N, C-alpha and C positions, 0 to 999 in steps of 0.2 A: 450564395447557397453554401460554399465552403465554411464561411463564418458560421452559418446556421448550424451545419453539421457539427463543428468544433464545439459550439455552445450546448447542444443536446448531448454530445458525448460526455462533456465535462459535468453536465448536471444529473444525467440519468444513467450512465453506463455503470458508475461504481466500481472502477477498475481497482483491483487489489494489488498493490506493488509486490513484485517478487513471485506471483503465481504463475507455474509454468503451464500456460493454457494458450491456445490459438486466437481466443478472443471471441469465439462465436456467441458466448453467453453474454458478453458485454454488448455486442451488435443487437442481439435480441431485446435486451433491456432497453437500448436506446430507442429501437424502431417501435417497441411497445408504447413509449410515449408519444412517439409521433403518429401512431395509428394509421399506416399508408392507406389502407382501404377505405376508412372513412374520410380521409382527406381527399382521396380521388373522387369519392362520391360528392363531397361538398364543392370541389371544382368542377365536376360535371354539372351539377345543379346550377351554379354560377353562370355556366355557359348556355343555358337553355334560352330559346328565343322568348322575348317578351310577348304577353297575350296581344292578339289583334294583328301581329305581323303575318303575312302569308306570301313567303317565298316560294320559288319553285321547289317542289317536294324533293325531288333527285338532288338537287343542288345543296339543300338544307341538310338532307340525310349524309351526304359526302363530306360536307364541312363539319358535321357533328363528329362523325368518326375520325376525322383528322385532327379535331381538337381533343378529344378523348386520348388518341394516340400520343399526342404532344404531352398531355398531362402524365401519362404512363412512363414516357421516356424521361421526363423531369424526375419523376419519383425513382426511377431505376438509377440515374445518376446520383441522385441524393444519397441512395443507399449505398452505392458505390463509394461516395465521400466519406460516409459514416464508417464504413469498414476500413478505408484508408485512414481515418483519424483514430480509430482504434488501434490499428496495426502499428501506426506511427508511435502512439503512447507506449505501446508494449516494447517497441524498439527502444525508446528512450529509457524504459525501465530495465529492461534485460539484456539488451544488445541484440543486434541484427542477427549473429549466429544462433543465439538461443531460441529467437522466434521463428527463425527458418526450420529449426528442428521439429517445432510444434506444427508447422504449416503443412497441410496436404490437401489434395483434392478428394474429397470424400466420395464413396461409392453412392448411387442413387438411394440405395436402402438406408445410408447413414445421414442423409441431408435432413436437417431439421425442417420440419413443416413451417415453423414460424418464421424463419429467416431465409426460406429458399427464394432464389431469383426465378424469372420466368423460364429461362433455359433449364434450370434444375428441376422446376416442376414437370417439364416436358419430358425429361429423363426419367422422372418418377413414374410418370403414367405408363411409359414404355415397359417398366419393370413390373407395374401392378397386374397387368393382364395375365401373363404366364404364372405369376405368383398366386393369382386366384384360382387358377386350374389345379395348382399342386395342392392348395389348402383345402380345396372341395375334396379331392381324394384322400387326403390324410384325415379330414373329419369323418368321411364316411367309413373309413377303415377302422378308425377309433370307435365310432358307434357301434359298428359290428362286433368287434372283438371284446368290447368292455362289458357286455352282458350275454349271459347263456340264456337259451330260449327254454321253453318249458320241458319238463321230463317227458321223454317219448317212451311210454310204457311197453309197447310191443317190442320195439327195438332192445330195450333193456333186458326184457324177458328171454329174447332169442340170444343175446350175448351170454345170459347167465347159464344157459344150457352146457356151455363148454367149461364152466367152472361148478358143475354140480348143483346147479340152481342158486348159487349165491351171486347176487348182482354187483359183481366186484367193479365192472366198467359201466356205469349208467350211461345212458344215451340220451342226448337232448336235441329237441327241434331246432332248426335254424332260427336264431333270434330275429325280431322285427321289432326294434325298440322304436317307440314313438318318437317323432321329431319334435323338439320345442319350438315354439314360436318367438320371434325376435322383435322387440320394439327398440327403436334407436331414436333417441333424443339428441339433436345436434345443434350446438350453439353456432350461429352463422354470423356473428358480429365480428367486425374488425378483423385483426390479423389471424384469428383461429378459424376463419372461413376456410383456408386451404386445407388445414387438418379435417375440418368437417367434410369437406367435398371427398377427399380420399377415403375417408372411413364409411361414408354413405355408399360411395362406389363399391367398396369391398363388400359391404354387407349386402347389397343389393345383388352382386355377382354371386355370392354364396348362397343365394336364397334357396336353391335346391335342396340345401342340407337342413331346412327348417321348414315347418309345417306352414308358416306364414311369416313375411317379413313386413313390419310397417315402419315407416320414416316419418319423423317429425322434426321441423326445424324451430328455432326459437330466438329471439332477441329479448324483448321485453314481453311478448306475447308468444303464442305457440300455434302453429298450423301443420296439419298433416300433408306431406308432399309424396305419399306412396305412389299415386297414380301419375305424378309428374315424372318420377323416376322410371316408371314402366313404359311411358310413351315417349320420352326423349331418347333420340339416337345414342347420346353419350352424356357423361356427367357435366361436360362443359355446357352443352345445351340446356341440360335440367338446371344448371346453376343460373344460367340466364332467366329462364321462366320463373324460377323461385324469387330471383331479385326484382323482375319487372313486376311481379304480382305483389310486391311488398310482404312476402311471406315471413311470419315470425314477429312482425312488428305491430305492436298494440298502441303505444302512445308516442313517445319521442325518439324510439329506435336506439336507445340506449340499453345496455344489458341490465336486466333485472331478472335474476334466477329465480327470486322468490315469487313473483307474480307468474312467471312462465311455467314453473312447476305447479304452483297452485291452479293454474288454469288447465294444465294438462291432468291434473287429478280430478277436477271438476267434470271436465268434458269426457275423457276417456278411461278414467280411474275403474270403473265398473266393467271395463273390457279386459282387464289385467287379471290373468288367471295364475294358478300354481305352475302351469307349463310354460309361462311366460317368462323370458329373460329380458330384463331391461338394461340397455347400455346408454349412459348419459356421456356425451363428449363435449367438453368445454373446460375452460380454466377457472371457473368459480369466482370469477371477478364480478362483483354485483354492483359497482358504482356505488357502494356504501348503502344499498337499499337492504331492507329486511330480507335475510336469505329464506325465511319461512321453511325451515328444514322439516316441519311437521308435515308438509306435503310429500316430500320424499319418504319420510317415515311411512306415511299411509300407503304409499306405492309399495314399498318393501313388504309390508303386512301381507298384502295379496299377491305379489310377485314370487316366482320360484327363485330368481336371482336378479341381483341389482350390481352392475358394475359401472365404475366411473374412470374414463380415460382422459387424463390430463395432459395436454400438448406442451405444457410449460416444464422446465427442469424442476426437480424436486425442490432445489435450493430457493426457487422462487414462489413455492407454495406458501400461503398464509402470510404473505408480505403485502403492504398496502390494502387493497380492497378485496383480496384473495381470501374467501372463507371455506376452502376446501375442507378444513378441520371440522367445520359445522356440519358437513354432509357425510364425512367419512364413517361415523357410527352406523349409518343406516344404508351401507353398501357391503356387499360380501368383500369387495376389495377395491382398492383405488390404484390405478396403475399410472406411471409416467409413460406417455406415449408420444415421444417428439419425433419418431421418424418411421419409415415402413419396416424397419427390422423389429422395433419394439411392438408395431401394431400386428405383424405376423406372429410374434411369440405369444401375444394375448389370444389371438384367434385360435392357435394350436392349443391353447390350455382349456379352450371352452368345451363343455360336456355335450 
């Protein structure tokens, strides 16, 4: 396994000599090539019992859980070996003292979604709940103070009596701005699934600030999962239901943004309105399929706003099979969203 980690780092990390970084980006590039989530799914499929076997149900279920936990432990060890290989190469290049100065234990808000470990994900979930309450309050206050209500004629006239009938200080009614509706389209393939889970959880938790929140997931197809998120006790259980149902998968389960966006437009396009804000979550890596940006253009022409949140570092955009530049002209804005801090900044900017 150590030899494999060394080989993947050599081929995919793209380490730049002399660059004063801690190596997180190099780990991300290596793990993107490995695609741990897809590898885990393939290992789990390989361990399924053959048709016709009828073992004791309880025993089979326990054995299955133990096998999956074993695979997860192996992948966690492989991730640690990749990190160690990257760190060793940085030490060889710049020296131990220089590398030590760049290393730190990041706060949960600063941990990258795409390279987070299981323990870091747990810490990030603990941060997200109180953050959601703060964001809800800020959005409500921002909406109240951004617009003035209609002119209150009677109060304005009464005020003008003290200034000789001149309405120097107009009075306005308390504003009741209409809440927008939110459509969230989340890529749940591969390593971006962690980013999608956190963003879907945040959007659902902020539903009181929108007239309606609808959630969709896609890989090469697209499915609505609004009811799943409403009924599940937490996002972890919701993710289990989504994966068990094969949601978002149309053909081979490999990312195809073009087909997914076209399917969304064909099925739900007419339900997008001027009050609708559409947020797309994903890395725009199409596996070299046709991106069909015309489907996103059609959505943009009907929606009030379209935003794209990309969990990859900006430096990785438009490399390999990434086609974010093809979609960018049809978005109000495209944001790098690698961690909770950047996700919070985006939500605070929402109207």
